[in-house]
BAFI-3210 file (N, C-alpha, C; in Angstrom, 3 decimals, decimal comma, padded with zeros to 6 digits):
// residues 78
n [1|2|3|4|5|6|7|8|9|10|11|12|13|14|15|16|17|18|19|20|21|22|23|24|25|26|27|28|29|30|31|32|33|34|35|36|37|38|39|40|41|42|43|44|45|46|47|48|49|50|51|52|53|54|55|56|57|58|59|60|61|62|63|64|65|66|67|68|69|70|71|72|73|74|75|76|77|78]
n.u [000,844|000,473|002,199|000,593|000,483|-000,044|000,306|-000,109|-002,188|-001,171|-001,780|-002,853|-003,314|-006,163|-007,311|-010,374|-012,141|-014,642|-015,697|-016,901|-017,315|-017,364|-019,632|-018,395|-015,703|-015,928|-016,815|-014,529|-012,731|-013,763|-013,375|-010,584|-009,938|-010,806|-009,009|-006,573|-006,976|-006,942|-004,304|-002,696|-003,639|-005,390|-008,482|-010,036|-011,463|-012,683|-012,922|-012,666|-010,589|-008,424|-008,089|-006,513|-003,791|-003,524|-003,671|-001,474|000,568|000,305|000,994|003,623|004,873|004,595|006,456|006,756|005,413|006,924|009,413|008,823|007,933|010,237|011,940|010,562|010,714|013,447|013,744|012,553|009,788|008,023]
n.v [-001,180|002,246|004,910|007,309|010,918|012,127|011,609|010,540|012,800|015,758|016,983|020,108|023,551|024,826|027,178|028,443|028,100|028,663|026,892|026,039|023,092|021,671|019,028|016,702|017,024|016,805|014,139|012,867|013,581|012,168|009,569|009,576|009,779|007,281|005,548|006,474|005,895|003,099|002,744|003,866|002,513|003,474|004,900|007,677|010,103|012,548|013,490|016,079|017,222|016,591|018,467|020,778|019,694|018,709|021,026|022,396|020,663|020,848|023,575|023,537|022,023|023,387|024,736|027,325|028,935|028,443|029,417|032,155|032,905|032,464|034,343|036,715|036,616|036,865|039,432|040,738|040,926|039,200]
n.w [000,000|-000,724|000,902|002,868|002,857|005,263|008,789|012,153|013,974|015,485|018,778|019,320|020,254|018,873|016,329|015,680|012,683|010,234|007,540|004,270|002,431|-000,819|-001,596|-002,865|-002,053|000,706|000,895|-000,101|001,900|004,090|003,115|002,921|005,622|006,513|005,176|006,235|008,947|008,878|008,018|010,090|012,221|014,104|015,132|013,442|014,993|014,284|011,167|010,141|011,487|010,022|008,076|008,706|009,058|006,447|004,898|005,933|005,137|002,368|001,968|002,913|000,989|-001,332|-003,621|-004,760|-002,899|-000,561|-001,357|-001,837|000,701|002,230|001,057|001,734|004,536|004,884|003,958|005,984|006,128|007,355]
ca.u [000,000|001,215|002,229|-000,115|001,306|-000,316|000,462|-000,926|-002,470|-000,667|-002,758|-002,364|-004,398|-006,692|-007,984|-011,613|-012,549|-015,819|-015,540|-017,836|-016,692|-018,262|-019,943|-017,375|-014,510|-016,253|-016,806|-013,136|-012,132|-014,204|-012,687|-009,178|-009,880|-010,926|-007,751|-005,570|-007,245|-006,422|-002,842|-002,043|-004,171|-006,152|-009,640|-010,016|-012,770|-013,268|-012,172|-012,411|-009,290|-007,391|-007,985|-005,367|-002,525|-003,477|-003,360|-000,083|001,426|000,227|001,782|005,031|005,428|004,386|007,782|006,641|005,046|008,075|010,441|008,366|007,908|011,630|012,437|009,922|011,272|014,802|013,604|011,947|008,347|007,163]
ca.v [000,000|003,509|005,664|008,578|012,071|012,488|010,594|010,845|014,222|016,323|017,700|021,470|024,493|025,232|028,438|028,011|028,686|028,047|026,783|025,155|022,250|021,025|017,659|015,715|017,197|016,226|012,675|012,450|013,738|011,018|008,390|009,701|009,463|005,824|004,944|006,852|005,130|001,737|002,786|004,140|001,590|004,218|005,563|009,129|010,450|013,683|013,697|017,496|017,558|016,330|019,598|021,626|019,082|018,632|022,361|022,678|019,845|021,455|024,811|023,203|021,394|024,274|025,348|028,767|029,556|028,351|030,331|033,523|033,123|032,562|035,631|037,760|036,568|037,403|040,873|041,290|041,161|038,298]
ca.w [000,000|-000,779|002,159|002,813|003,232|006,658|009,812|013,324|014,112|016,737|019,583|019,421|020,520|017,571|016,040|015,032|011,420|009,648|006,093|003,575|001,436|-001,766|-001,168|-003,260|-001,223|002,018|000,750|-000,212|003,222|004,880|002,588|003,314|007,053|006,647|004,746|007,224|010,172|008,652|007,903|011,379|013,215|015,115|014,526|013,271|015,545|013,583|009,927|009,889|012,078|009,024|007,163|009,060|008,652|004,982|004,413|006,322|004,271|001,047|001,952|003,124|-000,204|-002,474|-003,778|-004,996|-001,625|000,347|-001,860|-001,583|002,147|002,676|000,577|002,532|005,890|004,790|003,759|007,194|005,944|008,084]
c.u [000,889|001,134|001,526|000,797|001,083|-000,053|-000,483|-001,048|-002,002|-001,790|-002,199|-003,556|-004,903|-007,191|-009,212|-011,886|-013,811|-015,643|-016,627|-017,063|-017,738|-018,469|-018,895|-016,091|-014,751|-016,244|-015,371|-012,411|-012,504|-013,498|-011,208|-009,018|-009,972|-009,619|-006,646|-005,747|-006,723|-004,895|-002,157|-002,573|-004,911|-007,356|-009,409|-011,383|-013,460|-012,442|-011,880|-011,083|-008,137|-007,132|-006,746|-004,036|-002,399|-003,075|-001,912|000,885|001,467|001,111|003,276|005,675|005,177|005,659|007,710|006,313|006,240|009,161|010,066|008,381|009,322|012,220|011,867|010,451|012,679|014,760|012,936|010,461|007,488|007,566]
c.v [001,243|004,234|007,000|009,706|012,490|011,307|010,925|012,361|014,710|017,065|019,089|022,386|025,055|026,673|028,045|028,824|027,972|028,064|025,876|024,396|021,790|019,569|016,644|015,814|016,594|014,702|012,154|012,564|012,567|009,743|008,408|009,312|007,954|005,132|005,244|006,059|003,702|001,735|002,982|003,258|002,266|004,850|007,066|009,605|011,602|013,954|015,162|017,949|017,264|017,546|020,444|020,973|018,947|019,978|022,728|021,921|020,433|022,697|024,521|022,613|022,206|025,097|026,858|029,499|029,579|029,345|031,787|033,831|033,302|033,918|036,774|037,784|037,128|038,922|041,536|041,566|040,155|036,929]
c.w [000,000|000,553|001,971|003,267|004,679|007,560|010,954|013,485|015,487|017,454|019,852|019,675|019,192|017,532|015,238|013,776|010,954|008,139|005,534|002,516|000,437|-001,325|-001,622|-002,438|000,155|001,955|000,646|001,128|004,125|004,427|002,986|004,784|007,282|006,277|005,765|008,510|010,040|008,648|009,247|012,501|014,351|014,428|014,411|013,752|014,808|012,319|009,625|010,492|011,120|008,142|007,462|008,691|007,136|004,390|004,733|005,416|002,860|000,976|002,097|001,880|-001,473|-002,647|-003,976|-003,699|-000,679|-000,067|-001,563|-000,098|002,692|002,280|001,406|003,965|005,912|004,667|004,969|007,079|006,682|007,998]
res [m|a|k|l|k|l|g|a|i|a|d|d|k|p|v|r|l|t|v|e|f|p|a|p|v|h|r|d|l|l|a|y|a|e|v|l|a|r|e|i|g|q|p|i|p|d|p|l|k|l|v|a|p|m|l|a|r|f|m|a|t|d|r|a|f|v|k|t|r|r|r|n|q|t|a|g|e|g]
***
C-alpha cells in the first residue's frame, strides 16, 4: 500500500474557522480518514481535524510559496 502524506495528528491548541466544502470534497475527506485510520491503526474520531494538517502539508510542499515566504522573511516582511 502507498504511504499517505499524513500521519498521526498532533494535539495542538486550535484556532476556530468556519468553512464550507463542496460535497465531493467532504466525501473524499471522509474516505481519506478511513484509509488513514487503517494505515495508522487508530480511529479518526473527527475527519475534519485532518484539514489543518493537509493544508499545512500542502503549503510546506508548495515550492513557490516556500520560496516567496523565505524571501519575505529574509527581507523582514514576516
